[in-house]
C-alpha positions in Angstrom: 207.1 166.1 110.0 204.4 167.0 108.4 205.5 164.6 105.7 206.1 162.0 108.0 202.3 161.9 109.9 200.3 160.6 107.4 202.7 158.0 106.1 202.6 156.5 110.2 199.0 157.2 110.8 198.3 154.8 107.8 200.5 152.1 108.8 198.8 152.3 112.3 195.8 152.3 110.5 196.6 149.3 108.2 198.0 147.8 111.3 194.8 147.6 113.4 192.7 146.6 110.3 195.0 143.7 109.7 195.0 142.6 113.2 191.0 143.3 113.6 190.3 141.0 110.6 193.0 138.4 112.0 191.0 138.6 115.2 187.9 137.6 114.0 189.3 134.6 111.7 190.3 133.3 115.1 187.5 133.5 116.6 185.6 132.0 113.8 187.8 129.4 114.0 187.5 129.1 117.8 183.3 129.0 117.6 183.5 125.9 115.6 183.8 122.9 118.0 184.5 119.3 116.6 183.5 116.0 118.0 187.3 115.1 117.5 188.6 118.1 120.0 185.7 117.2 122.8 187.1 113.8 122.5 190.5 114.6 123.4 189.8 117.3 126.0 187.9 114.4 127.8 190.6 112.3 127.6 192.5 115.0 129.3 189.9 115.6 131.8 189.9 111.9 132.8 193.6 112.0 133.3 193.7 114.6 135.3 191.0 113.9 137.7 192.5 110.1 138.1 195.8 111.2 138.9 194.8 113.5 141.0 192.7 111.0 143.0 195.8 108.6 143.0 197.7 111.5 144.2 195.4 112.0 147.3 195.3 108.3 147.8 199.1 108.1 147.9 198.8 111.0 150.9 196.1 109.2 152.6 198.1 105.6 152.3 201.4 107.6 154.2 198.8 109.4 156.9 197.6 105.5 157.8 201.1 104.5 157.7 202.3 107.6 160.3 198.6 106.5 162.1 199.5 102.6 162.9 203.2 103.4 163.1 202.3 105.8 166.2 198.5 104.9 167.0 197.9 108.5 168.9 194.8 110.3 168.4 196.0 113.3 167.0 197.8 110.7 163.9 194.1 109.3 163.7 192.7 112.6 163.1 194.9 113.0 160.1 194.5 109.8 158.7 190.2 110.9 158.7 191.2 113.7 157.3 193.7 112.6 154.6 190.4 110.1 153.8 188.1 113.0 153.4 190.6 114.4 150.9 191.3 111.7 148.9 187.4 111.5 148.4 187.1 115.1 146.8 189.3 114.0 143.7 187.5 110.3 143.7 184.4 111.6 143.9 184.6 113.6 140.5 186.0 110.4 138.6 182.6 108.5 139.1 181.7 110.6 136.2 183.5 108.5 134.2 181.6 105.4 135.2 179.2 103.9 133.2 181.2 105.2 130.3 182.5 101.2 129.2 185.6 102.3 130.1 188.4 100.7 132.1 187.3 101.4 135.6 183.7 98.6 135.3 183.8 97.4 132.0 184.0 93.7 132.6 185.6 92.9 129.8 188.8 94.6 130.7 188.5 93.4 134.5 187.9 97.0 135.7 188.2 97.6 139.6 185.4 99.7 140.5 184.1 96.6 142.9 187.6 96.8 145.2 187.1 100.6 145.0 184.2 102.5 145.7 181.8 99.3 146.5 178.6 100.0 149.1 177.0 99.6 151.4 179.2 97.2 152.8 178.4 94.4 155.6 180.5 95.9 158.4 180.6 92.4 160.6 182.0 90.8 157.7 185.3 93.2 158.2 185.0 94.1 162.2 183.4 94.1 165.3 180.3 95.7 165.5 177.9 96.6 168.3 176.9 93.4 169.9 179.4 91.2 168.3 182.9 91.7 169.8 184.5 88.8 167.5 182.5 89.2 164.0 184.4 90.2 161.0 187.8 89.0 159.0 189.9 90.7 161.6 188.7 88.6 164.4 188.7 85.4 162.3 192.2 84.1 163.2 191.2 80.8 161.8 189.4 81.4 158.4 191.7 84.1 157.9 195.4 83.4 159.9 197.1 86.1 157.6 196.0 89.4 156.6 197.4 90.6 153.3 196.0 92.6 149.9 195.9 89.2 148.2 193.5 87.4 151.3 191.7 90.8 151.1 191.4 91.1 147.5 189.7 87.1 147.2 187.6 87.9 150.1 185.7 90.8 148.3 182.5 89.8 147.2 182.6 86.4 149.2 180.8 84.6 151.7 177.1 84.4 152.1 175.9 87.9 151.0 178.3 88.4 147.7 176.6 92.0 147.5 177.6 93.3 150.8 180.2 91.3 151.6 182.9 93.8 150.7 186.1 93.8 152.3 188.2 96.6 150.6 187.7 99.6 149.2 187.2 103.6 150.3 184.3 102.4 152.4 186.1 99.8 154.2 188.9 102.1 154.6 186.4 104.5 156.4 184.5 102.0 158.5 188.0 101.0 159.9 188.7 105.0 160.9 185.5 105.8 161.8 183.5 102.4 163.0 179.9 102.5 163.1 177.7 105.6 163.2 175.5 104.7 166.3 174.2 107.9 167.5 171.1 109.4 166.7 171.2 111.5 163.3 170.1 114.8 165.6 173.7 114.2 167.1 175.4 114.9 163.8 178.0 112.3 164.7 180.1 110.7 162.5 181.4 107.1 164.2 183.0 106.9 167.2 185.8 104.6 166.8 188.2 105.1 169.5 191.8 105.4 168.3 192.9 102.8 170.7 191.5 100.1 168.4 194.7 100.3 167.0 197.0 100.4 170.1 198.6 97.0 171.0 197.7 96.0 174.3 195.3 98.7 175.2 192.6 97.5 177.8 189.0 98.2 177.4 189.0 98.1 173.5 188.7 96.1 170.9 191.4 93.1 170.2 193.5 92.1 167.4 194.5 95.6 167.1 197.7 94.9 165.0 195.6 92.5 162.7 193.3 95.9 162.3 196.3 97.9 161.4 197.5 95.4 158.6 193.8 95.3 157.4 193.9 99.2 157.2 197.3 99.3 155.8 196.4 96.8 153.0 193.5 98.7 151.7 195.4 101.3 151.2 198.0 99.7 149.5 195.1 98.0 147.1 193.5 101.3 146.5 196.5 103.5 145.4 197.1 100.0 143.0 193.9 100.2 140.9 194.1 103.5 140.9 197.4 103.6 139.2 196.3 101.2 136.8 193.7 103.7 135.6 196.0 106.6 135.4 198.3 104.6 133.1 195.1 103.3 131.2 194.4 107.2 130.5 197.9 108.7 130.4 199.1 110.4 126.8 199.8 106.8 125.3 197.9 104.8 127.6 196.2 101.2 126.1 192.7 102.6 126.7 193.6 106.3 126.0 194.5 105.1 122.3 191.7 102.8 121.9 189.5 105.4 123.4 190.9 108.2 121.0 190.6 105.5 117.7 187.2 104.9 118.0 184.6 106.3 115.6 183.6 109.3 117.1 179.8 109.3 117.7 180.8 106.0 119.8 183.3 107.8 122.0 180.7 110.7 122.3 178.1 108.3 123.0 180.3 106.3 125.8 180.7 110.1 127.5 177.1 110.7 127.0 176.5 107.2 129.0 178.7 107.8 131.7 177.7 111.2 132.7 173.8 110.6 132.0 173.7 107.2 134.0 175.3 108.7 136.9 172.4 111.6 137.1 169.7 110.0 136.4 169.9 106.7 138.2 172.8 105.7 139.9 172.9 109.1 142.4 169.7 110.5 142.7 168.0 106.4 142.7 170.1 104.5 144.2 172.4 107.0 146.3 169.6 108.8 147.0 166.1 108.1 147.0 166.5 104.6 148.2 168.3 105.5 151.4 165.2 108.5 151.9 162.6 106.4 151.6 163.7 103.7 153.8 165.1 106.5 156.2 167.8 104.4 156.8 171.5 105.8 157.4 173.0 102.3 156.3 171.8 103.1 152.8 173.6 106.5 152.3 176.7 106.5 150.8 179.7 107.6 153.1 177.4 106.5 156.5 180.3 105.8 158.9 182.1 109.3 158.3 178.9 111.2 157.6 180.5 112.9 154.6 177.3 112.0 151.8 176.9 115.2 151.5 180.4 115.6 150.1 179.5 112.3 147.6 176.7 113.8 146.2 177.8 117.4 145.4 181.2 116.0 144.0 179.2 113.7 141.8 177.1 116.0 140.4 180.1 118.2 139.6 181.5 115.6 138.0 178.9 115.1 135.5 179.2 119.4 135.3 183.2 119.2 135.1 182.5 116.9 131.8 179.9 118.0 130.6 181.7 121.4 130.3 184.9 120.4 129.4 186.6 121.7 132.6 188.7 120.1 135.9 191.1 122.2 137.4 193.6 123.3 135.1 192.3 121.3 131.9 189.9 123.2 130.1 188.8 123.1 126.4 186.2 121.9 123.4 183.2 120.4 125.6 179.8 118.7 125.3 178.0 122.0 125.8 179.7 123.9 122.9 178.4 121.1 120.7 175.1 121.8 121.9 174.6 125.1 121.9 176.3 125.0 118.0 173.3 122.7 117.1 170.6 124.5 119.5 170.7 127.5 121.7 167.7 126.7 123.2 168.5 123.3 124.4 171.8 124.8 125.5 170.2 127.2 127.8 167.7 124.7 129.2 170.5 122.4 130.0 172.2 125.2 131.9 169.5 126.2 133.6 168.3 123.0 135.1 172.4 122.3 135.8 172.4 124.9 137.9 168.9 124.4 139.5 170.1 120.9 140.6 173.6 122.4 142.2 171.4 124.5 144.2 169.2 121.9 145.0 171.7 119.7 146.4 173.3 122.1 148.0 170.4 122.8 150.2 170.0 119.5 151.4 170.6 119.4 155.2 174.2 117.9 156.7 174.6 115.4 157.5 172.8 113.2 155.0 171.6 111.2 157.9 169.5 113.6 159.4 168.0 114.7 156.1 166.4 111.4 155.5 165.5 110.4 159.4 162.5 111.6 158.8 161.7 109.7 155.3 160.3 111.5 152.4 157.5 113.4 154.0 159.6 115.4 156.2 160.4 119.2 155.7 164.4 117.9 155.5 163.4 114.7 153.5 161.4 116.9 151.2 164.4 118.7 150.2 165.9 115.4 149.2 163.1 114.5 147.2 163.1 118.1 145.5 167.0 117.5 145.0 166.6 113.9 143.6 164.1 115.4 140.9 166.2 118.4 139.6 169.2 115.6 139.1 166.8 113.7 136.7 165.1 116.7 135.1 169.3 117.4 134.9 169.6 113.9 133.2 166.9 114.5 130.8 168.2 118.0 129.6 171.4 116.2 129.1 170.1 113.6 127.2 167.8 116.1 124.9 170.9 118.0 124.2 172.7 114.7 123.1 170.0 114.4 120.3 170.6 117.9 118.9 173.8 116.5 118.2 172.9 113.3 116.5 173.9 111.1 119.5 171.5 108.6 120.5 172.5 107.2 123.7 170.2 104.5 125.1 169.8 102.3 122.1 
């Protein structure tokens, strides 16, 4: 035993030394993140997020079919809950827009205009306060049938193409909640009654069957469009292959274009500041359901997901890793601005129509204004990070 012990000790020491050296070697190799790895991880994130949005939209369609088949108040509530759930997964996908990808690239005939267009003119779809016979649903002569083809062709039609939105999440939202006619201080969304879908119900809106057909068609169109994105981004999908084949700097630039455009223009300006300056809930993103606060938070989270290379169970090399490798100070600055933007968005009063009702000079409006500025700051640091890894985003 005395002779054996030194041999065992030596073997253990050698093994530990080898393990330690191997571990250090692995850590060193993991420390170097390449643009190619970031691009590949991005495609995994995009696919996973769109797939989740698709799956949630399928559940939304199921809830809508259940409700329209058996229009009870409980089934109506379930359909509205399913809509809110579907917005959770779709909201983060907004970070993939503006990136020259298949959702909004005109050359690829992107479906974005049929999915998330807003603000919509409600009376293009259905009755509104003071106009009981307004909209496609009540226009039996001009629109004798309600179908997917009819609604797609009607989108952005008529005398006001920008607001004559006939399909998408917000069309479904309006059909479920109706106009929000209560004061912001009441903290209530639209109060559409479920009897709007009950054939023969008295004291409520007419054309209940057409309204149900419209709602079901919108849900089906949404699923079609989301499925098209899933197919293009899946492993072996046409756009995914094209994206992976791009020169690395072009692909990285497109990724940055998506997140920086959202966080420096679309989200803080179009979706927040305009509504705040006008103090008008008609300018907020989800004005019927009072879900705008979630839209804002989810859009920001989508940007963070892309920057940090994470979504649900997907995690890998990221833009953040590339920036940290290039310049630690910029990495730190970006992380600080990211956390600040998240905190200021979370501080906005709920619902959003209450937060903006007093305008930018009100105490609640000031919180929105501060959040807008922090989002812009975050966007600026993202752009600064891009230059550190030798990517020119706007040029």
